[in-house]
PLY file of the C-alpha trace (Angstrom):
ply
format ascii 1.0
element vertex 167
property float x
property float y
property float z
element edge 166
property int vertex1
property int vertex2
end_header
105.46 113.42 101.42
102.48 111.94 100.44
100.15 112.14 97.93
97.08 110.33 96.93
94.16 110.36 93.59
91.43 112.28 93.57
89.30 110.01 96.10
91.68 111.79 98.72
89.84 114.22 100.33
92.48 115.25 103.41
96.33 116.47 103.06
99.40 115.68 104.92
101.91 117.99 107.13
105.22 117.36 107.48
106.80 115.76 110.68
109.68 117.46 112.67
112.05 114.91 114.11
115.34 114.17 115.61
118.22 113.37 113.10
121.56 112.23 114.68
124.40 109.88 114.24
128.28 109.40 113.27
129.67 110.20 109.65
133.56 109.68 108.51
135.07 111.40 105.69
137.70 109.41 103.57
139.37 112.08 101.39
140.56 110.86 97.85
142.13 114.07 96.87
142.47 118.09 98.34
138.68 118.95 97.22
137.14 115.27 96.76
136.30 112.31 98.87
133.46 110.18 99.92
131.38 110.62 103.44
130.29 107.82 104.49
127.35 108.32 107.47
124.92 106.11 110.09
121.99 108.73 110.90
118.97 107.13 113.31
116.05 109.45 111.63
112.52 110.57 112.24
110.43 110.68 109.51
106.61 110.93 108.97
103.58 113.07 108.31
100.50 114.74 109.68
96.93 114.64 108.58
93.84 116.32 110.15
90.55 115.19 108.93
87.54 115.96 110.74
87.60 115.19 113.89
91.11 113.39 114.55
94.48 114.11 113.64
96.78 111.11 112.31
100.23 111.35 113.53
102.29 108.61 111.08
105.64 108.26 112.82
108.59 106.54 110.98
112.29 105.91 112.68
114.90 104.31 110.42
118.59 103.70 110.53
119.93 105.29 107.10
123.28 104.69 105.75
123.99 107.67 102.94
126.88 106.99 101.03
127.93 110.94 99.63
130.77 112.30 97.22
131.83 115.03 98.73
133.68 118.44 96.97
135.09 120.47 99.71
136.09 123.82 98.56
139.86 125.11 99.25
139.74 127.50 101.86
143.27 129.07 103.70
141.29 129.55 107.07
139.97 127.36 109.34
136.52 127.83 107.71
135.76 125.40 104.19
132.84 124.59 102.30
131.58 121.80 101.03
128.78 119.83 98.56
127.78 116.57 98.83
125.43 114.14 96.67
124.87 110.51 96.50
122.56 107.41 97.38
120.80 106.67 100.82
119.50 103.27 102.41
117.45 103.43 104.65
116.37 100.50 106.74
113.05 100.42 108.82
113.22 100.85 112.79
110.06 101.59 113.45
106.35 102.42 112.37
103.36 103.32 114.18
100.15 105.65 113.49
98.93 107.85 116.55
94.99 109.02 115.92
94.24 111.84 118.52
90.75 112.33 118.75
88.58 115.95 119.49
87.85 114.47 122.90
92.03 113.96 123.46
91.87 110.66 123.31
94.96 109.18 121.54
95.17 105.64 120.01
98.37 104.22 119.36
98.87 101.64 116.60
101.33 99.57 115.43
101.91 100.15 111.51
105.41 98.09 110.73
103.39 95.39 108.75
101.96 98.13 106.31
105.07 99.90 105.74
108.27 98.60 103.77
111.54 97.44 105.21
113.70 99.54 102.93
113.55 103.06 101.58
115.97 104.20 99.19
116.51 107.71 98.02
119.35 110.87 96.88
120.96 113.05 99.21
121.64 116.50 97.66
123.43 118.89 100.21
126.03 121.61 101.35
127.44 122.51 104.46
130.44 124.65 106.75
133.04 123.68 108.86
134.54 125.70 111.36
137.28 124.59 112.88
136.02 121.33 114.12
132.10 122.61 113.70
130.22 121.25 110.82
127.05 122.75 109.74
124.75 121.27 106.91
121.45 121.23 105.35
120.45 118.66 103.02
117.63 117.49 100.74
116.39 113.71 100.76
114.31 112.93 97.83
112.88 109.22 98.20
112.24 106.98 95.27
110.03 104.64 96.17
106.91 104.37 97.53
107.00 102.25 100.96
103.23 101.76 101.32
102.93 97.92 101.31
99.28 97.80 102.11
97.01 96.77 99.52
95.76 100.40 99.11
96.94 102.06 95.89
95.27 105.10 96.27
97.78 106.46 98.75
101.48 106.55 97.80
104.05 107.00 100.72
107.55 108.77 99.47
110.09 110.41 101.88
110.47 113.77 101.31
113.03 115.45 103.70
114.79 118.65 104.31
117.17 118.22 107.49
119.59 120.81 109.39
122.36 118.92 111.39
125.39 120.75 113.85
127.80 118.19 115.09
131.78 118.25 115.47
134.29 116.84 113.64
136.92 114.81 115.22
0 1
1 2
2 3
3 4
4 5
5 6
6 7
7 8
8 9
9 10
10 11
11 12
12 13
13 14
14 15
15 16
16 17
17 18
18 19
19 20
20 21
21 22
22 23
23 24
24 25
25 26
26 27
27 28
28 29
29 30
30 31
31 32
32 33
33 34
34 35
35 36
36 37
37 38
38 39
39 40
40 41
41 42
42 43
43 44
44 45
45 46
46 47
47 48
48 49
49 50
50 51
51 52
52 53
53 54
54 55
55 56
56 57
57 58
58 59
59 60
60 61
61 62
62 63
63 64
64 65
65 66
66 67
67 68
68 69
69 70
70 71
71 72
72 73
73 74
74 75
75 76
76 77
77 78
78 79
79 80
80 81
81 82
82 83
83 84
84 85
85 86
86 87
87 88
88 89
89 90
90 91
91 92
92 93
93 94
94 95
95 96
96 97
97 98
98 99
99 100
100 101
101 102
102 103
103 104
104 105
105 106
106 107
107 108
108 109
109 110
110 111
111 112
112 113
113 114
114 115
115 116
116 117
117 118
118 119
119 120
120 121
121 122
122 123
123 124
124 125
125 126
126 127
127 128
128 129
129 130
130 131
131 132
132 133
133 134
134 135
135 136
136 137
137 138
138 139
139 140
140 141
141 142
142 143
143 144
144 145
145 146
146 147
147 148
148 149
149 150
150 151
151 152
152 153
153 154
154 155
155 156
156 157
157 158
158 159
159 160
160 161
161 162
162 163
163 164
164 165
165 166
């Protein structure tokens, strides 16, 4: 989610990307524990302005540290809720301009994006045997725009659906 002042005459659309990684659950009681994750996450946005499209592609290594509540169940299916902070470290930042004549220009913008992003994660999931399905929302709290342009503010707003297996 990107926002700007009154002088900004274009809007941003979301970028669909990959989220992949590992997690570990550290149980404290039968229903409460902590879930610690290491995730590779692709974020970004698209903007259409006149004759060209601009795609902002940001790749991050995220470390969410989540409090997790598991709803007790007598079957092999259980539900859980989780919330907590997430620390994201920039891996790559680039901007891709695509002009009307289908010519593309790829630009490294690593110096324009801050190296650390901090956010809050809220979500829920289901475990069926060893299969896990999670849905979550990550709300970035700080402006990651590291340029002199104060008109545009970059903040992450990410909805993710993740599936995997628990060992």
